[in-house]
C-alpha positions in Angstrom: 43.6 -211.8 30.4 47.0 -210.7 29.0 49.4 -209.2 31.5 51.1 -205.9 30.6 54.7 -205.9 29.7 56.5 -204.2 32.7 59.6 -203.4 30.7 57.5 -201.4 28.2 55.8 -199.4 31.0 59.1 -198.6 32.5 60.4 -197.3 29.2 57.3 -195.0 28.7 57.4 -193.5 32.3 59.1 -189.9 32.3 62.2 -189.3 34.4 61.6 -187.6 37.8 62.3 -183.9 38.0 65.3 -183.0 40.1 64.5 -180.9 43.3 68.0 -179.4 44.0 70.0 -177.1 41.7 73.4 -178.2 40.7 76.1 -176.6 42.9 77.6 -173.5 41.2 81.1 -173.5 40.3 83.8 -171.3 41.8 84.1 -169.3 38.6 80.5 -168.2 38.8 80.8 -167.0 42.4 84.0 -165.1 41.6 82.2 -163.2 38.8 79.3 -162.2 41.0 81.7 -161.0 43.7 83.5 -158.8 41.1 80.2 -157.3 39.9 79.2 -156.5 43.5 82.6 -155.0 44.3 82.6 -152.8 41.2 79.1 -151.6 42.0 80.1 -150.7 45.5 83.2 -148.9 44.2 81.2 -147.0 41.7 78.7 -146.0 44.4 81.5 -144.7 46.6 83.1 -142.9 43.7 79.8 -141.2 42.8 79.3 -140.4 46.5 82.7 -138.8 46.9 82.4 -136.9 43.6 79.0 -135.6 44.7 80.4 -134.6 48.1 83.3 -132.9 46.3 81.0 -131.0 44.0 78.7 -130.0 46.9 81.4 -129.0 49.4 84.1 -127.7 47.1 82.9 -126.8 43.6 79.4 -125.6 44.5 80.0 -124.6 48.1 79.4 -120.9 47.8 76.2 -121.2 45.8 74.6 -123.6 48.3 75.9 -121.5 51.2 74.2 -118.5 49.7 71.0 -120.4 49.3 71.1 -121.6 52.9 71.9 -118.1 54.1 69.1 -116.6 52.1 66.7 -118.9 54.0 67.8 -117.9 57.5 69.9 -114.7 57.1 68.5 -111.3 56.6 70.1 -107.9 56.1 68.4 -105.4 58.3 68.7 -101.6 57.8 69.8 -99.7 60.8 68.0 -96.4 60.4 70.1 -93.4 61.2 68.7 -90.9 63.7 67.9 -87.6 62.0 69.8 -84.6 63.4 68.3 -82.2 65.8 67.5 -78.7 64.7 67.9 -76.2 67.6 67.8 -72.5 68.1 70.9 -70.4 68.8 70.6 -71.2 72.6 70.3 -75.0 72.1 66.5 -75.2 72.5 65.3 -78.1 70.3 63.0 -77.1 67.5 62.9 -80.3 65.5 63.7 -83.7 67.1 63.2 -87.4 66.1 61.5 -89.8 68.5 61.6 -93.6 68.2 58.5 -95.1 66.7 57.5 -98.6 65.4 55.9 -99.5 62.0 53.7 -102.5 62.1 53.6 -104.7 59.0 52.2 -108.0 57.9 53.4 -110.8 55.6 50.3 -111.9 53.7 51.9 -115.0 52.1 53.0 -116.3 55.4 49.7 -115.4 56.9 47.6 -117.5 54.5 50.1 -120.4 54.6 49.8 -120.4 58.4 46.0 -120.0 58.1 45.8 -123.2 56.1 47.8 -125.1 58.7 45.6 -123.6 61.4 42.4 -124.7 59.7 43.8 -128.2 59.2 44.8 -128.4 62.9 41.3 -127.2 63.9 39.7 -130.0 61.8 41.9 -132.6 63.4 41.1 -131.2 66.9 37.4 -131.8 66.1 38.2 -135.4 65.5 40.4 -135.7 68.5 39.2 -133.1 71.2 41.7 -134.4 73.8 44.8 -133.6 71.7 46.8 -131.2 73.9 49.4 -130.5 71.3 46.8 -129.3 68.8 45.2 -127.1 71.4 48.5 -125.4 72.1 49.1 -124.9 68.4 45.7 -123.3 67.9 46.1 -121.0 70.9 49.6 -119.8 69.8 48.5 -117.2 67.2 45.7 -114.9 66.4 44.3 -114.8 62.8 41.5 -112.3 63.5 42.0 -109.4 61.0 39.0 -107.5 62.5 40.7 -107.6 65.9 44.0 -106.5 64.3 42.3 -103.6 62.6 40.7 -102.5 65.9 44.0 -102.8 67.7 45.8 -100.5 65.3 42.9 -98.1 64.8 42.2 -98.8 61.1 39.1 -99.6 59.2 38.3 -103.4 59.3 37.3 -103.7 55.7 40.2 -101.7 54.5 42.7 -104.1 56.3 40.9 -107.2 55.1 40.7 -105.9 51.5 44.4 -105.0 51.5 45.6 -108.3 52.8 43.3 -110.4 50.5 44.2 -108.4 47.5 47.9 -109.0 48.0 48.0 -112.6 49.1 51.4 -113.3 47.6 53.0 -110.2 49.0 55.6 -110.4 51.7 55.3 -106.9 53.1 52.3 -104.6 53.7 52.5 -101.7 56.2 49.6 -101.8 58.5 50.3 -98.7 60.6 53.2 -96.3 60.6 54.9 -94.6 63.5 53.1 -96.3 66.4 54.4 -95.3 69.8 56.6 -98.2 71.2 54.4 -98.9 74.3 51.3 -99.1 72.1 53.2 -101.4 69.6 54.3 -103.6 72.4 50.7 -104.1 73.6 49.5 -104.9 70.0 52.3 -107.4 69.4 51.6 -109.1 72.7 48.3 -110.3 71.2 50.3 -112.5 68.8 48.6 -111.6 65.6 49.8 -114.0 62.9 52.6 -112.7 60.6 52.5 -109.2 62.1 56.0 -107.8 62.8 57.6 -104.6 64.1 60.0 -102.3 62.2 61.9 -99.5 63.9 61.3 -96.0 62.7 61.5 -92.4 63.8 58.9 -89.6 63.9 59.8 -85.9 63.5 58.4 -83.8 66.2 58.3 -80.0 66.4 58.1 -78.7 70.0 57.4 -75.0 69.1 55.3 -75.7 66.0 53.5 -72.6 64.6 56.2 -69.9 65.2 58.9 -72.0 63.5 57.0 -74.1 61.0 57.5 -71.9 57.9 61.3 -71.8 58.5 61.9 -75.4 59.6 59.4 -77.1 57.3 58.6 -80.8 57.7 59.5 -84.3 56.7 57.4 -86.9 54.9 56.5 -90.3 56.3 59.8 -91.7 55.1 61.7 -89.2 57.1 62.8 -87.1 54.1 62.6 -83.3 54.3 60.0 -81.9 51.9 59.6 -78.3 53.1 61.8 -75.5 54.5 65.2 -76.2 56.0 64.2 -79.8 56.5 64.4 -80.1 52.7 67.3 -77.7 52.2 69.5 -79.4 54.7 68.1 -82.9 54.3 71.4 -84.6 53.4 73.2 -83.3 56.5 70.3 -84.0 58.8 69.6 -87.5 57.4 73.0 -89.1 58.1 73.6 -92.6 56.6 71.7 -95.8 57.4 73.7 -98.8 58.5 73.3 -102.5 57.7 73.4 -105.6 59.9 73.1 -109.3 59.1 70.8 -111.2 61.4 69.6 -114.8 61.6 65.8 -115.2 61.7 63.4 -118.1 61.9 60.6 -118.9 59.4 58.3 -116.4 61.2 60.8 -113.6 60.9 61.8 -113.6 64.6 65.4 -112.6 65.2 67.5 -115.5 66.5 70.8 -113.7 66.8 72.9 -111.0 65.3 75.4 -112.4 62.8 77.5 -109.4 61.6 77.5 -105.6 61.6 78.1 -104.8 57.9 78.0 -101.0 58.3 77.3 -98.9 61.3 74.8 -96.1 60.9 76.0 -92.5 60.9 73.6 -90.2 62.8 72.4 -87.0 61.1 74.2 -83.8 61.9 72.7 -81.5 64.5 72.2 -78.0 63.3 71.9 -74.8 65.4 69.9 -72.0 63.8 70.6 -68.4 64.2 67.0 -67.8 65.4 66.2 -67.2 69.0 63.1 -69.2 69.9 62.1 -66.6 72.5 62.1 -63.8 69.9 60.4 -66.1 67.4 57.5 -66.8 69.8 57.2 -63.0 70.6 57.2 -62.1 66.9 54.6 -64.7 66.1 52.4 -63.7 69.0 52.4 -60.0 68.0 52.0 -60.7 64.3 48.9 -62.8 65.2 47.5 -59.9 67.3 48.3 -57.3 64.6 46.8 -59.5 61.8 43.6 -60.1 63.8 43.2 -56.5 65.0 43.6 -55.2 61.4 41.5 -57.9 59.8 44.5 -58.5 57.6 45.2 -61.3 55.2 48.6 -62.0 56.7 51.4 -60.4 58.8 55.1 -61.2 58.3 58.2 -60.2 60.3 62.0 -60.7 60.1 64.6 -59.5 62.7 68.3 -59.5 61.9 71.4 -59.1 64.1 73.1 -55.9 62.8 76.6 -57.1 63.9 76.5 -60.5 62.2 73.7 -60.7 59.7 72.2 -63.6 61.6 68.4 -63.8 61.4 67.1 -63.8 64.9 63.4 -64.2 64.1 61.4 -64.8 61.0 57.8 -65.9 60.9 54.3 -65.2 59.5 50.7 -65.3 60.5 48.7 -67.4 59.8 50.9 -70.4 60.2 50.4 -74.2 60.6 51.2 -77.1 62.9 53.5 -79.6 61.2 52.8 -82.1 63.9 49.1 -82.3 62.7 48.7 -84.0 59.3 45.2 -82.4 59.1 46.9 -78.9 59.1 48.9 -79.5 56.0 46.1 -78.6 53.6 46.5 -74.8 53.8 49.4 -74.3 51.5 49.1 -70.5 51.8 49.9 -70.8 55.6 52.9 -73.1 54.9 54.7 -70.5 52.8 57.6 -68.6 54.3 56.4 -65.2 53.2 59.5 -63.3 54.3 61.6 -65.2 51.8 59.2 -66.1 49.0 56.7 -63.3 48.6 57.7 -60.5 46.4 56.1 -57.0 46.7 56.6 -53.4 45.9 58.3 -52.1 49.1 56.8 -48.6 48.9 58.4 -45.8 50.9 60.8 -48.2 52.8 63.0 -47.6 49.7 63.3 -43.9 50.3 66.3 -44.2 52.8 68.1 -46.4 50.3 67.4 -43.9 47.5 68.7 -41.1 49.8 72.0 -43.0 50.4 72.4 -43.3 46.6 71.8 -39.6 46.1 74.2 -38.6 48.9 76.9 -40.9 47.5 76.9 -39.1 44.2 78.0 -35.8 45.9 75.4 -33.8 44.0 73.2 -33.8 47.0 74.3 -32.9 50.6 72.5 -33.5 53.9 71.5 -29.8 54.0 70.3 -29.6 50.4 66.6 -28.7 49.9 63.9 -29.7 47.4 60.8 -27.6 46.6 57.9 -30.0 46.6 55.2 -27.4 45.8 52.4 -27.9 45.1 52.6 -31.4 46.6 52.4 -33.2 43.3 54.1 -33.4 39.9 53.3 -34.9 36.5 55.6 -37.3 34.8 54.1 -38.1 31.4 50.6 -39.2 32.1 51.4 -40.2 35.6 50.9 -37.9 38.7 53.2 -38.3 41.7 51.6 -36.9 44.9 52.3 -36.4 48.6 49.6 -36.6 51.3 50.2 -32.8 51.9 51.9 -29.9 50.3 55.1 -29.8 52.3 56.7 -27.0 50.4 60.5 -26.7 50.8 62.0 -29.8 52.4 65.6 -30.6 53.3 66.9 -34.2 53.0 65.8 -35.1 56.6 62.3 -33.6 55.9 61.9 -35.7 52.8 62.4 -38.9 54.9 60.4 -37.7 57.9 57.4 -36.6 55.9 57.9 -39.4 53.4 57.7 -37.1 50.4 57.2 -38.9 47.1 57.7 -35.7 45.1 60.9 -34.8 47.0 62.7 -38.2 46.5 61.4 -38.4 42.8 62.9 -35.0 42.0 66.2 -36.1 43.5 66.2 -39.4 41.5 65.4 -37.6 38.3 68.3 -35.2 38.8 70.7 -38.1 38.6 71.6 -40.5 35.7 68.9 -43.1 35.3 71.3 -45.9 36.2 72.2 -44.4 39.6 69.3 -45.7 41.7 68.8 -49.2 40.2 72.5 -49.9 40.2 72.8 -48.8 43.9 69.8 -51.0 44.8 71.5 -54.0 43.2 74.6 -53.3 45.2 72.6 -53.7 48.4 71.2 -57.0 47.4 67.9 -56.2 45.7 67.0 -58.4 42.6 69.1 -61.3 43.9 68.6 -64.1 46.4 70.2 -63.7 49.8 73.0 -65.9 51.1 70.4 -67.9 53.0 69.1 -69.6 49.7 65.9 -70.6 51.4 63.9 -73.2 49.3 61.7 -71.2 46.9 63.3 -67.9 47.9 62.5 -65.1 45.4 65.2 -62.9 43.9 63.0 -59.9 43.6 62.9 -57.8 40.4 64.5 -54.7 39.1 63.6 -53.8 35.5 66.3 -54.3 32.9 68.4 -51.2 32.0 66.7 -50.8 28.7 63.4 -49.9 30.6 65.0 -47.3 32.9 63.1 -44.3 31.7 61.9 -41.1 33.5 58.8 -42.7 34.8 60.4 -45.9 36.1 63.3 -44.2 37.8 61.0 -41.7 39.5 58.6 -44.4 40.9 61.5 -46.7 41.7 62.9 -44.1 44.1 59.9 -44.5 46.4 59.4 -48.2 46.1 57.3 -48.9 43.0 58.4 -50.4 39.7 60.5 -53.0 41.5 59.9 -56.0 43.7 61.6 -57.1 46.8 61.2 -59.6 49.7 61.1 -58.8 53.4 64.5 -60.4 53.8 66.0 -58.1 51.1 64.5 -55.0 52.8 66.0 -56.2 56.2 69.4 -56.9 54.6 69.5 -53.4 53.0 68.6 -51.8 56.4 71.4 -53.6 58.2 73.8 -51.7 55.9 72.3 -48.4 57.2 72.4 -49.6 60.8 75.9 -51.0 60.6 77.6 -47.8 59.3 77.5 -48.9 55.7 78.9 -52.4 56.3 77.3 -55.4 54.7 76.9 -58.8 56.3 75.2 -61.6 54.3 72.1 -63.0 56.0 72.4 -66.3 57.7 69.9 -68.8 59.2 72.8 -70.8 60.7 74.3 -69.7 64.0 77.7 -68.2 63.3 80.6 -69.1 65.6 82.2 -65.7 65.1 81.1 -62.4 63.5 82.1 -62.1 59.9 84.3 -59.3 58.7 81.7 -57.7 56.5 82.1 -55.6 53.4 81.9 -51.8 53.4 79.3 -51.1 50.7 78.5 -47.5 51.6 80.6 -44.8 53.2 80.0 -44.9 57.0 79.3 -41.1 57.2 76.5 -41.4 54.6 74.9 -44.3 56.3 75.0 -42.6 59.6 73.5 -39.4 58.1 70.6 -41.4 56.7 70.2 -43.3 60.0 69.8 -39.9 61.7 67.2 -38.8 59.2 65.2 -42.0 59.9 65.2 -41.4 63.6 62.9 -38.4 62.9 60.3 -40.7 61.4 59.4 -42.1 64.9 59.6 -38.7 66.7 56.7 -36.2 66.9 55.8 -35.0 63.5 57.0 -38.2 61.8 54.8 -40.9 60.2 55.6 -43.7 62.8 55.4 -42.4 66.3 53.8 -45.7 67.3 57.1 -47.4 66.6 58.7 -45.8 69.6 60.2 -48.1 72.2 60.5 -47.0 75.9 64.1 -46.5 76.9 65.5 -46.8 73.3 66.1 -44.5 70.4 64.5 -46.0 67.3 65.0 -45.2 63.6 62.9 -46.5 60.8 60.7 -45.9 57.8 57.0 -46.6 57.1 55.7 -47.9 53.8 52.2 -47.9 52.4 52.0 -49.5 49.0 49.0 -50.1 46.8 48.7 -53.6 45.6 48.7 -54.4 41.9 45.5 -56.3 41.1 44.8 -57.5 37.5 47.4 -55.1 36.1 46.1 -52.0 37.9 46.9 -50.5 41.3 44.0 -51.1 43.6 42.3 -48.3 45.6 41.2 -50.7 48.3 44.0 -53.2 48.8 47.2 -52.1 50.5 50.4 -53.4 52.0 51.5 -51.7 55.2 55.2 -51.9 56.2 57.6 -50.6 58.8 61.3 -51.2 58.7 63.5 -50.0 61.5 66.4 -50.5 63.9 67.2 -49.9 67.5 69.0 -48.6 69.6 70.1 -45.8 67.3 73.2 -45.1 69.5 74.5 -48.6 68.7 72.1 -50.5 66.5 71.7 -54.1 67.4 68.5 -55.3 65.7 66.9 -54.5 62.3 63.3 -55.5 62.0 60.8 -55.5 59.1 57.1 -55.9 59.6 54.7 -56.4 56.6 50.9 -56.5 57.1 48.9 -57.5 54.1 45.5 -55.9 53.4 45.0 -54.2 56.8 41.9 -52.3 57.6 44.2 -49.4 58.8 46.1 -49.2 55.6 49.0 -47.0 56.7 52.3 -48.6 57.8 52.5 -46.2 60.8 49.2 -47.5 62.1 49.2 -51.2 61.1 52.8 -52.3 61.2 54.6 -49.8 63.5 52.8 -50.9 66.7 53.7 -54.5 66.2 57.3 -53.4 65.5 57.4 -51.5 68.8 56.1 -54.4 70.9 58.4 -57.0 69.3 61.5 -54.7 69.4 60.9 -53.8 73.1 60.8 -57.4 74.3 63.6 -58.5 72.0 66.0 -55.8 73.2 65.2 -56.7 76.8 65.8 -60.4 76.3 69.1 -59.7 74.6 70.1 -57.4 77.5 70.8 -54.5 75.2 71.5 -51.4 77.3 69.1 -48.5 77.3 70.1 -45.4 75.4 67.2 -43.1 76.3 65.4 -42.2 79.5 62.4 -44.4 80.3 60.3 -41.5 81.4 60.0 -40.0 77.9 56.9 -37.9 77.2 54.1 -39.6 75.3 54.3 -38.6 71.6 51.3 -37.5 69.7 50.2 -40.0 67.1 50.7 -39.1 63.4 48.2 -40.1 60.8 
C-alpha cells in the first residue's frame, strides 16, 4: 500500500484562524476619543441652549402655564349696601350665604379612579391604603341631592348631561351652618362659593318701594333697581393657590380689594309705613276694594314719610313673586282722574288771576248745567255759593263756571306749574308722568271738566306734591325718597296769601256740613278734600266702578304732613266714607309718633257724618 505524501497534505491544510484581534493603533484610539468628546460637548451645548430657552426666552410662557395649573383668581364679592329708614332701621340687608357647586369633569375622572381602586381592593382585601382611598370621598349623587334638598333625578341628569363641564351650581344661597354640614360629608368635587342673600325685615309695607334683587344680587324692582350701582359696590379680586381638587392652599396676592356698596337712608319712617299699610289693609278689606294706596309727605322738606299699597307681597318668599299687580307701586305708577281733589288747585288758579276773590259768589242753580251735550251736576242744588262753599260742598257747577270765566289756558297751565303731567323728582322706576291734554284740545268741555278732576290724569304722588304747596304757604319742595340732611330752600310757586285762603276753605270740608267729617283727628285741625271719580271702562265712564280719594293735611295751624289716600272700587264709593276714615287713623298716629303739638282741644264734640 502506497503511503501518502506528507508534504502534499501539509500544503492542502488551511491556515488556522487567528483568535485575538490585532492591537489597534494610537491613531484609531485618538479618533474615537475626539468623537466622544465632540458628542459630549454637543450634548452640553444643547442642554445649555435648552435651559437658556426655557429659563430665559420662554420663561414667562411656561410660568403662566404653571400658574394656570395651581393659581386661581377668586372674586371677592362686595357686600350690598344696607337700605334703612330715616331713623336707621334696616329695611334691606345682605346676609352671608354659600352656593354649592360641582365639577362634573373632575367628578367622573375621580369616579374612574375610585372604581379601579375598588377592583384592586377586591383582589387584595387587606390593602389598607386602598381602603383609606375609597373612604375618603362620597360619590353618591342621590345622597347629595337629599342633602341639598333637590330632586335626585334632576341632579343626576344635570351632572350626566354635562360631563365635561367644570361648573354646575347645585344649590344657591345655602345658610353657612347647613353648607358646613353638607360639605363635611365629603361629596366628591362639591365645593362652596361665598354669596349674599338680600333680606327684607319689614317685607309687605315696604316691598313696593324697595323692590328686590335677583339671584345674582342685582336689583330688578323698585329702589333696588334704581340705585343698584350705588348699592352694589365693586367686587374685588384675589389670587390664590389651589390643589387639583380646588382646595385653597394659600392666598398669593390681593389684586384688588372689594368696595362695599353704599348704605342709603330713605326718607320714609318705618313706623308710619307700618301704620299706613295696616290701615290701608283694613280699609281695603272693609270696603271690599280692589286696592288701597297711600302716600304721606313732610310739608317742610318734601320728604316722603310713608308710601305703600294694599295688597302687597313678600319679597323674601319666591312663591309670592307671581302677583305682578301686588308688586306695583301704585302711588308712583298708576294714573287716574283725581276727581274733586283738583278743586282746591283750580281755586288757587282762579284767585291768582285776580278776577275772583275769596268773598266772590257763584250761582249754581239749578244744581246742573249743560256744556254741549254734556251735563255737569252737583249732588244737590246749593244755590248761591261763595268760594269757601264751592270747596266745602264740592260743587262741580260752581268750579266749572269759575274755570269757564277764565282763558282756557289758565287752569291747565297752572296745573303744570304745580307738577302735574310730569314725573316728580323721585324718578321712581316706571313712574308715570300723568297727562294733561295738549293745548289744541283745550275747549269749553275739557276746561270745565278739568277744573273738577276729569279730562286729566295724575298719580297719588303728584296730588300729594300739589297739596304740599297749599300746606306750605305756596312754597314748593320737590319730593324725595332719600333722607335729606337739611331742609331745602324751596320755590315760591303761589302767593302765600292765596295758598292760606284755600287752606282755610279746605278746613271746612272736615267740619260739620262738609263732605269728610270722618277725616277729623282728635286734638288737631285738619284740612282736606274728598274725591269720588268714576272710572273709565272701555271708553265710557262706569256707573258701578269708582275711585274714592281723600287728600289732606294737618295740623292746619302749622301743617306738618300731607297725606293722600286712594281706594279703588270700594263698596262705599264716596271718598268721605271709604278714604277719609283711613286718613284719620293714619294721620292721628303719625302726628303722635312725630310729636307734633296739638292745635285743638281733645274734647271736641262728635261731628255728624256727612253723606
